[in-house]
C-alpha positions in Angstrom: -10.4 9.6 -26.0 -7.2 9.2 -28.3 -5.2 5.4 -28.1 -2.5 8.0 -26.8 -4.7 9.3 -24.1 -5.7 5.9 -22.8 -1.9 4.8 -23.0 -1.6 7.9 -20.3 -5.0 7.0 -18.7 -3.8 3.6 -18.2 -0.7 3.6 -17.3 1.0 2.1 -14.1 2.7 4.8 -13.4 1.1 8.0 -12.0 0.8 11.6 -14.2 0.2 14.9 -13.2 -0.1 17.8 -15.3 -0.3 21.2 -12.9 -0.5 24.8 -13.6 1.7 27.7 -12.4 -0.1 27.8 -9.0 -0.1 23.9 -8.1 -3.5 23.0 -9.4 -4.4 20.1 -10.9 -5.2 20.3 -15.0 -5.1 16.7 -15.4 -4.4 13.3 -13.7 -4.6 9.4 -14.5 -6.1 7.0 -13.0 -3.1 5.6 -11.1 -2.4 9.5 -9.8 -5.9 9.4 -8.6 -5.2 6.7 -6.2 -1.6 8.0 -5.4 -3.9 11.4 -4.0 -5.0 8.9 -1.2 -1.4 8.7 0.0 -0.2 12.4 -0.2 -1.4 15.7 -0.9 -1.1 17.7 -3.8 0.9 20.6 -2.3 3.7 17.8 -2.2 4.0 16.3 -5.8 3.6 20.2 -6.7 6.8 21.2 -4.5 8.6 17.9 -6.1 8.0 18.4 -9.6 8.9 22.6 -9.1 12.5 20.8 -7.2 13.1 18.5 -10.1 12.2 20.2 -13.0 14.9 21.6 -15.3 16.3 24.7 -15.2 15.2 25.7 -18.7 12.4 24.9 -20.1 12.1 20.7 -21.1 11.8 17.4 -19.7 14.1 16.2 -16.7 14.4 12.4 -15.3 15.8 12.0 -12.0 16.3 8.5 -10.2 15.8 8.3 -6.4 13.9 6.8 -4.0 10.5 8.1 -2.8 7.8 6.9 -0.6 4.2 7.4 -0.6 2.4 5.3 1.8 1.9 2.1 -0.1 3.5 3.7 -2.9 7.1 3.3 -3.8 9.0 5.1 -6.7 12.3 4.6 -7.7 12.3 7.6 -10.1 10.6 10.5 -11.6 10.2 12.6 -14.7 9.4 16.6 -15.0 8.7 18.0 -17.9 7.2 21.9 -18.5 7.2 24.0 -21.8 6.0 27.1 -20.6 6.0 28.8 -17.4 1.9 28.0 -17.1 2.0 24.0 -17.0 4.1 21.5 -15.4 4.1 17.8 -15.1 5.1 14.9 -13.4 5.1 11.6 -13.9 6.4 8.6 -11.0 8.5 5.6 -11.5 6.5 3.2 -9.6 8.6 0.2 -8.0 6.3 -3.1 -8.1 4.7 -4.1 -4.6 3.8 -7.3 -5.0 5.7 -9.9 -6.7 3.3 -11.8 -10.1 3.0 -14.9 -11.6 3.6 -17.0 -8.5 1.8 -20.2 -7.5 -1.4 -19.1 -6.3 -1.6 -19.4 -2.2 -3.5 -22.3 -0.6 -6.0 -22.9 2.3 -9.4 -23.2 3.4 -11.8 -21.1 2.6 -12.1 -18.9 5.9 -14.3 -16.0 8.1 -10.9 -13.6 8.3 -12.8 -11.7 10.7 -13.1 -14.6 13.3 -9.1 -15.5 12.5 -8.6 -11.6 13.5 -10.4 -11.7 16.8 -9.1 -14.6 17.9 -5.7 -13.5 17.6 -6.7 -10.5 19.4 -8.1 -12.5 22.0 -5.0 -14.4 22.1 -3.0 -11.2 22.7 -5.7 -9.5 25.0 -5.1 -12.1 27.9 -3.7 -10.6 30.8 -3.3 -7.7 29.2 -4.6 -3.8 29.8 -4.7 -3.3 26.2 -7.4 -2.0 24.6 -8.0 -3.2 21.0 -9.9 -1.0 18.7 -11.2 -2.4 15.6 -12.3 -1.1 12.1 -13.3 -3.1 10.0 -15.6 -3.2 6.5 -17.9 -5.7 6.8 -17.7 -6.4 3.2 -14.6 -8.7 2.7 -16.1 -12.4 2.2 -14.4 -15.5 3.1 -11.2 -16.1 1.4 -8.9 -18.7 0.4 -6.3 -18.4 3.3 -3.6 -20.5 5.3 -5.3 -20.0 8.6 -2.3 -21.5 10.6 0.2 -19.2 9.0 -2.0 -16.1 8.7 -2.7 -16.8 12.8 1.5 -17.1 13.1 2.1 -14.0 10.9 -0.8 -11.5 13.0 0.2 -12.1 16.1 4.0 -11.6 15.4 2.6 -8.1 14.1 0.5 -7.6 17.5 3.8 -8.6 19.3 5.4 -5.9 18.2 3.0 -3.3 19.4 2.3 -5.2 23.4 3.8 -2.2 24.8 0.9 0.3 24.6 -2.1 1.0 26.2 -4.3 0.6 22.8 -3.8 -1.3 19.7 -6.1 -0.6 16.4 -6.7 -2.9 13.9 -8.0 -1.9 10.7 -9.9 -4.1 7.9 -10.1 -2.3 4.5 -10.8 -3.1 1.0 -7.6 -1.5 -1.6 -9.3 0.0 -4.3 -8.6 -0.7 -7.6 -5.4 -2.6 -6.5 -4.6 -6.2 -7.6 -2.3 -9.4 -7.4 -1.6 -11.6 -10.0 -1.0 -15.8 -9.8 -0.5 -17.9 -12.9 -1.9 -15.1 -15.0 -5.4 -14.3 -13.1 -6.0 -11.3 -11.0 -7.2 -10.9 -7.6 -8.3 -8.0 -5.5 -6.3 -7.2 -2.4 -7.6 -6.3 0.9 -5.9 -5.0 4.0 -5.2 -5.6 7.7 -3.6 -2.6 9.3 -2.2 -2.7 13.0 -1.3 0.6 14.7 -0.3 1.9 17.9 2.0 4.8 19.5 5.4 2.0 20.0 6.9 -0.3 18.1 9.0 -2.6 19.4 12.0 -2.6 17.1 13.8 -6.0 17.8 10.9 -7.5 16.8 9.9 -5.7 13.9 13.3 -6.7 12.3 12.1 -10.1 13.2 9.3 -9.7 11.1 10.3 -8.6 8.4 12.5 -12.2 7.9 9.9 -13.8 8.7 6.9 -12.1 5.9 9.9 -12.6 3.4 10.3 -16.4 4.1 6.5 -17.2 4.8 5.3 -15.5 1.3 2.7 -12.7 2.5 3.0 -9.0 1.4 3.8 -6.9 4.4 4.4 -3.2 4.5 5.8 -1.7 8.1 6.3 1.7 8.7 4.5 3.8 11.3 1.8 1.2 11.0 2.6 -2.6 10.2 0.0 -3.4 7.3 -0.6 -6.9 5.8 -2.1 -6.9 2.0 -4.1 -10.4 1.6 -5.5 -11.5 -1.8 -9.6 -12.2 -2.0 -8.8 -15.6 -3.1 -12.6 -16.9 -3.2 -12.3 -20.4 -4.6 
């Protein structure tokens, strides 16, 4: 792999090269992760829609969102009718180089189960759990975590079932004080959301310093700080 090819491979921004039928010819590492949140055909249609009328390259600034990925623009280029490439410019998801969160070494599953128990008292809601068992004990402020997770659950209490998923975010990390930490997520999902409480949750999450994605699901992204 040439030096130029390595730059493309490890670029923070996803790049995909398609043939004229929408089949992927090549892609970089970040694009592989992106394909977990959006299907290939949607990206090919995006490339076709924003391509230059004639051969060449065209950059367009617009806001796009696929799962946790947010983009502020894209460049589409083609020099013949056989291949077309697209590069999306990613908006940073998380703040970097801020002070490392402090707390105590804690079993995250115990805290989540505690919140589920609290919210299931005097309730007929069925709480469904899907937990990746490989998340180790992490350093976290238990008090703050319980408060925000309870707020998340409160947004879904007008439902018959609430689904909670804990999973490791493959290939993703956050940087504190120049050191990288892997991430895992707690995703809470159900049919209905309380919009008033969602608005309050957004304000609370920003003040409390937690990294949270709010869409149809609510995802709490947590660094794996082990000591």
